[in-house]
N, C-alpha and C positions, 0 to 999 in steps of 0.2 A: 504494500500500500504506500502511496506517495502522500506525504504530509506537506501541505503548503501553509505557511504562516503568513497571513496578511496583516499589514500594520494599520489598516483602517477598514471599517465596514462600509461598503458602498450602500447607497439607499435603495437599490433595486436588485432583484435576483439576477437579471442580465448583467448588471454592473459587477456583482460578485463573481459571476461566471467568467466574465472578461478579465477581471483582476487575477483570478485563480489560474486562468488559462495560459498566460504568456509571460515571457521574459525571465525564465528561470535558469540559473547556472547549475547544471547537473550533467554528469557524463551520460550520454544516451545509452551506453552499455549497461548502466545500472538500472535502466527502466525495463529491461527485458523481463517479461513475465509479470509485470505490474499491470493491474487492470482497474485500479480504483485510486481516486484522488480525494482526500479530505481537506477542506478549507477550514483553517483554524484561526481564531482571533482570541488572544490572551487565554489560551487553553480550552476555549469552548468551540466545539465542532459546529460550524455554521452550515455547511453543506457537504454532500457526498456526491461524487460524480464517477461515472464510468469513463475510462479512457478509450476513445474510439481510434486515436492515433496521436502521433507526435512527430516533431521534426524541428529543423532549425527555424528560429523566429525570424520572420521577414523584416522586422524593424530593428531589433537589438542583436547585433553580431555576437556570436559565441554563446547565445542563449537558446533555450528550448521553449517551444510553444506546444500546448496540448490541444487536441480536439476532444471536447468533453460533452457528456450528456448527463443531466441530472437524474439521479435514481433514488428510489425510496430506500431508507435505511433507518434502523433504530439507533444508529450512532449520532444522528443529528440532535443537537442540543446537549449532548453529554460534555462533561468537562474532563480533559485528559491531562496527564503529566508528561511533559517531554523534557529530555535532558540535553537537547541540542539547541544551539542558537541559530543554526543554519535554517533559513526560511524555506528551503526545499530539500527534503530528505526522504529516505526510504525507511519505513518502520515495519517491523515484523509483528510486533504485538503492541497493544495499547494498554496503558495503565490508567484507570479511571479514578477520579477523586470520589 
């Protein structure tokens, strides 16, 4: 699962999806086998997306952009503990508060 930490919450669902979708610095080889992205703000899971695809970001050189689809998940609204300051990382398990 890919964890994306956003530093502000957009006012619309589409705004959140767009903020979560693009301009992340991560090695594409680390994304192999990952099928879900969670968007997190201050430990709270705002949204859960299915990864439809990913590739080089068209605007920000050296960054990755995702193609995402919102999915139903019981993770939405939960508070998690993360030990990384990296805004885009792979997580194997989630620890909830």
